[in-house]
Backbone as a chain_set.jsonl record, in Angstrom:
{"seq": "XXXXXXXXXXXXXXXXXXXXXXXXXXXXXXXXXXXXXXXXXXXXXXXXXXXXXXXXXXXXXXXXXXXXXXXXXXXXXXXXXXX", "coords": {"N": [[0.859, -1.088, -0.14], [1.776, 1.198, 0.717], [3.754, 1.796, -1.283], [6.421, 3.196, -3.243], [5.879, 5.578, -6.02], [6.413, 4.52, -9.524], [7.925, 6.076, -11.17], [9.605, 9.149, -10.714], [9.041, 12.379, -10.295], [9.96, 15.281, -12.044], [10.818, 17.25, -10.593], [12.263, 16.197, -8.458], [10.795, 15.385, -6.469], [9.575, 12.684, -4.3], [6.989, 10.378, -4.233], [5.018, 8.574, -1.955], [2.545, 7.472, -2.67], [0.492, 5.632, -5.327], [0.703, 6.831, -8.772], [-1.922, 7.114, -9.755], [-3.552, 7.769, -7.988], [-2.445, 10.133, -7.158], [-2.695, 11.573, -9.271], [-5.549, 12.027, -9.297], [-5.669, 13.387, -7.049], [-4.358, 15.655, -7.287], [-5.711, 16.65, -9.581], [-8.08, 17.468, -8.553], [-7.347, 19.467, -6.702], [-6.506, 21.364, -8.177], [-8.637, 21.998, -9.7], [-10.266, 23.065, -7.418], [-8.796, 25.109, -7.069], [-9.003, 26.554, -9.326], [-11.692, 27.172, -9.253], [-11.767, 28.751, -6.989], [-10.287, 30.933, -7.872], [-11.764, 31.878, -10.014], [-13.854, 32.747, -8.789], [-12.778, 34.678, -7.229], [-12.095, 36.597, -9.222], [-14.624, 37.331, -10.431], [-15.583, 38.513, -8.202], [-13.778, 40.772, -8.21], [-14.375, 41.953, -10.672], [-16.889, 42.78, -10.104], [-16.604, 44.516, -8.042], [-15.174, 46.439, -9.644], [-17.015, 47.275, -11.32], [-18.847, 48.513, -9.542], [-17.321, 50.575, -8.516], [-17.016, 52.235, -10.661], [-19.56, 52.947, -11.315], [-19.922, 54.255, -9.016], [-17.971, 56.426, -9.123], [-19.171, 57.668, -11.451], [-21.584, 58.413, -10.669], [-20.77, 60.348, -8.479], [-19.324, 62.308, -10.012], [-21.53, 63.17, -11.471], [-23.174, 64.483, -9.295], [-21.203, 66.263, -8.362], [-21.099, 68.037, -10.639], [-23.59, 68.954, -10.692], [-23.647, 70.457, -8.029], [-21.74, 72.235, -8.405], [-22.831, 73.672, -10.46], [-25.259, 74.849, -9.311], [-23.827, 76.081, -7.298], [-22.753, 78.107, -8.68], [-25.041, 79.227, -9.952], [-25.946, 80.321, -7.476], [-23.93, 82.205, -6.827], [-24.593, 84.033, -8.747], [-27.15, 84.904, -8.423], [-26.77, 86.046, -6.015], [-25.239, 88.182, -6.81], [-26.676, 89.493, -8.397], [-28.732, 90.328, -6.593], [-27.322, 91.95, -4.799], [-26.706, 93.976, -6.65], [-29.318, 95.159, -7.244], [-29.851, 96.333, -4.451]], "CA": [[-0.144, 0.092, -0.007], [2.845, 2.411, 0.894], [4.838, 1.614, -2.165], [6.7, 4.595, -4.073], [5.703, 5.668, -7.347], [7.516, 3.856, -10.388], [8.581, 7.239, -11.956], [9.733, 10.163, -9.76], [8.721, 13.843, -11.03], [11.169, 15.815, -12.576], [11.501, 18.413, -9.572], [12.926, 15.647, -7.32], [9.972, 15.046, -5.095], [9.149, 11.167, -4.63], [5.446, 10.22, -3.618], [4.584, 7.301, -1.451], [1.133, 7.112, -3.202], [0.68, 5.549, -6.807], [0.285, 8.07, -9.649], [-3.319, 7.493, -10.259], [-4.158, 8.605, -6.674], [-1.984, 11.385, -6.951], [-3.324, 12.535, -10.391], [-6.771, 12.442, -8.784], [-5.756, 14.654, -5.986], [-3.78, 17.058, -8.08], [-6.92, 17.286, -10.355], [-9.311, 17.855, -7.425], [-6.722, 20.708, -6.07], [-6.255, 22.239, -9.494], [-10.166, 22.554, -9.854], [-10.544, 23.896, -6.358], [-7.873, 26.382, -7.058], [-9.55, 27.369, -10.481], [-12.987, 27.654, -8.854], [-11.439, 30.028, -6.105], [-9.771, 32.012, -8.811], [-12.66, 32.4, -10.949], [-14.915, 33.487, -7.845], [-12.178, 36.219, -6.839], [-12.159, 37.216, -10.517], [-16.008, 37.813, -10.418], [-15.716, 39.6, -7.243], [-12.961, 41.968, -8.519], [-15.264, 42.614, -11.605], [-18.211, 43.466, -9.349], [-16.127, 45.848, -7.324], [-14.857, 47.391, -10.417], [-18.207, 47.736, -11.803], [-19.282, 49.459, -8.639], [-16.535, 51.707, -8.448], [-17.068, 52.758, -12.054], [-20.855, 53.401, -11.034], [-19.964, 55.505, -7.874], [-17.467, 57.508, -9.715], [-19.995, 58.569, -12.418], [-22.556, 59.226, -9.565], [-20.191, 61.325, -7.814], [-19.212, 63.284, -11.084], [-22.852, 64.064, -11.765], [-23.396, 65.301, -8.234], [-20.169, 67.354, -8.224], [-21.5, 68.957, -11.625], [-25.029, 69.564, -10.063], [-23.599, 70.934, -7.009], [-20.95, 73.275, -8.948], [-23.892, 74.482, -11.403], [-26.003, 75.269, -8.255], [-23.086, 77.269, -6.814], [-22.733, 79.232, -9.719], [-26.464, 79.977, -9.791], [-26.251, 80.982, -6.253], [-23.442, 83.61, -6.749], [-24.94, 84.822, -9.89], [-28.278, 85.487, -8.037], [-26.244, 87.007, -4.996], [-24.384, 89.512, -7.643], [-28.088, 90.246, -8.787], [-29.277, 91.039, -5.474], [-26.467, 93.227, -4.345], [-26.953, 95.302, -7.742], [-30.525, 95.797, -6.823], [-29.726, 96.954, -3.253]], "C": [[0.962, 1.306, -0.049], [3.832, 2.476, 0.03], [5.343, 2.979, -2.845], [6.221, 4.184, -5.365], [6.672, 5.198, -8.213], [8.322, 4.989, -10.741], [8.455, 8.527, -10.783], [9.488, 11.168, -10.877], [9.982, 14.409, -11.343], [11.703, 17.045, -11.62], [12.082, 17.615, -8.43], [12.308, 15.147, -6.245], [9.832, 13.447, -5.259], [7.963, 11.203, -3.585], [5.44, 8.991, -3.145], [3.275, 6.398, -2.305], [1.242, 6.661, -4.625], [0.013, 6.691, -7.56], [-1.116, 8.106, -9.683], [-4.025, 8.094, -9.056], [-3.561, 9.787, -6.781], [-2.598, 12.361, -7.99], [-4.617, 12.924, -9.813], [-6.787, 13.56, -7.914], [-5.318, 15.691, -6.464], [-4.781, 17.672, -8.824], [-8.003, 18.052, -9.397], [-8.568, 19.156, -6.876], [-6.819, 21.527, -7.018], [-7.909, 22.678, -9.924], [-10.692, 23.266, -8.718], [-9.929, 25.354, -6.6], [-8.457, 27.279, -8.228], [-10.998, 28.086, -10.031], [-12.735, 28.961, -7.971], [-11.142, 31.257, -6.928], [-10.726, 32.721, -9.59], [-13.912, 33.23, -9.893], [-14.102, 34.787, -7.512], [-12.158, 36.934, -8.269], [-13.696, 37.847, -10.628], [-16.063, 38.735, -9.33], [-14.94, 40.942, -7.557], [-13.856, 42.759, -9.585], [-16.524, 43.435, -11.146], [-17.775, 44.713, -9.101], [-15.717, 46.9, -8.23], [-15.995, 48.289, -11.062], [-18.823, 49.029, -10.533], [-18.542, 50.682, -8.421], [-16.66, 52.648, -9.582], [-18.536, 53.596, -11.748], [-20.723, 54.651, -10.303], [-19.285, 56.59, -8.478], [-18.379, 58.594, -10.633], [-21.119, 59.312, -11.527], [-21.891, 60.543, -8.973], [-19.844, 62.623, -8.651], [-20.379, 64.022, -11.398], [-23.273, 64.985, -10.591], [-22.689, 66.271, -8.05], [-20.802, 68.341, -9.477], [-22.645, 69.452, -11.206], [-24.803, 70.607, -9.037], [-22.66, 72.296, -7.542], [-21.911, 74.343, -9.737], [-24.717, 75.178, -10.215], [-25.251, 76.544, -7.569], [-23.082, 78.409, -7.709], [-23.837, 80.087, -9.803], [-26.73, 80.711, -8.532], [-25.388, 82.205, -6.226], [-23.872, 84.679, -7.814], [-26.145, 85.561, -9.307], [-27.662, 86.343, -6.813], [-25.798, 88.251, -5.724], [-25.627, 90.301, -7.893], [-28.513, 91.081, -7.759], [-28.511, 92.087, -4.95], [-26.675, 94.575, -5.577], [-28.296, 95.869, -7.405], [-30.62, 96.668, -5.584], [-29.108, 97.971, -3.41]], "O": [[0.884, 2.234, -0.854], [4.832, 3.123, 0.342], [4.495, 3.865, -2.944], [6.115, 3.044, -5.817], [7.838, 5.363, -7.854], [9.534, 4.835, -10.59], [7.439, 8.788, -10.138], [9.657, 10.943, -12.075], [11.019, 13.953, -10.862], [12.744, 17.671, -11.818], [12.411, 18.246, -7.426], [12.854, 14.609, -5.282], [9.99, 12.982, -6.387], [7.912, 11.792, -2.506], [5.885, 8.144, -3.919], [3.119, 5.191, -2.486], [2.097, 7.265, -5.272], [-0.946, 7.351, -7.161], [-1.603, 9.235, -9.636], [-4.992, 8.845, -9.181], [-4.299, 10.704, -6.422], [-2.928, 13.529, -7.788], [-4.87, 14.129, -9.795], [-7.607, 14.478, -7.922], [-5.83, 16.759, -6.128], [-4.907, 18.896, -8.872], [-8.589, 19.104, -9.653], [-9.373, 20.032, -6.558], [-7.291, 22.619, -6.705], [-8.148, 23.757, -10.467], [-11.573, 24.096, -8.944], [-10.462, 26.44, -6.372], [-8.428, 28.508, -8.168], [-11.358, 29.22, -10.347], [-13.337, 30.019, -8.156], [-11.632, 32.369, -6.728], [-10.632, 33.921, -9.847], [-14.67, 34.124, -10.27], [-14.677, 35.876, -7.513], [-12.239, 38.158, -8.16], [-13.753, 39.028, -10.971], [-16.625, 39.809, -9.545], [-15.386, 42.039, -7.221], [-14.074, 43.965, -9.468], [-17.012, 44.439, -11.665], [-18.202, 45.757, -9.595], [-15.795, 48.082, -7.895], [-15.996, 49.501, -11.276], [-19.128, 50.196, -10.783], [-19.115, 51.74, -8.16], [-16.397, 53.838, -9.403], [-18.583, 54.81, -11.95], [-21.151, 55.755, -10.638], [-19.831, 57.693, -8.451], [-18.366, 59.825, -10.606], [-21.462, 60.489, -11.641], [-22.453, 61.638, -9.013], [-19.995, 63.759, -8.203], [-20.38, 65.24, -11.58], [-23.679, 66.123, -10.823], [-23.219, 67.284, -7.594], [-20.975, 69.514, -9.146], [-22.724, 70.666, -11.394], [-25.553, 71.583, -9.01], [-22.93, 73.381, -7.029], [-21.792, 75.566, -9.664], [-24.735, 76.398, -10.379], [-25.753, 77.642, -7.33], [-23.413, 79.547, -7.377], [-23.796, 81.317, -9.761], [-27.588, 81.591, -8.464], [-25.853, 83.225, -5.717], [-23.589, 85.877, -7.781], [-26.269, 86.751, -9.595], [-28.178, 87.453, -6.679], [-26.011, 89.342, -5.195], [-25.705, 91.51, -7.679], [-28.667, 92.296, -7.878], [-29.076, 93.14, -4.65], [-26.76, 95.784, -5.357], [-28.375, 97.092, -7.286], [-31.366, 97.648, -5.593], [-28.872, 98.704, -2.449]]}, "num_chains": 1, "name": "protein.A"}
C-alpha cells in the first residue's frame, strides 16, 4: 500500500502514493484552485463595476453642485446690484 511511485517527478519529489491516486488529488486541487480564482475574478469585476458607477454618480453630483453654486453666486450678485 505504501509503495513508492514507479517514476519520480522532474522536480525531485518522491511520493509514496501511486500515480493514479496522485493524479486524482492533483486534479481535485487544481479544480478547487480554479474555482477559487474564478470566484475572486468575479468579485473583482463586481467591485470595479461598483467603483465605476460610484465615480459616475459622484461626478454627476459634483457637476450639479457646481452648477447650483454658480447659480447662487449669480443670484447674490444680482441681489447686490438691486440693493
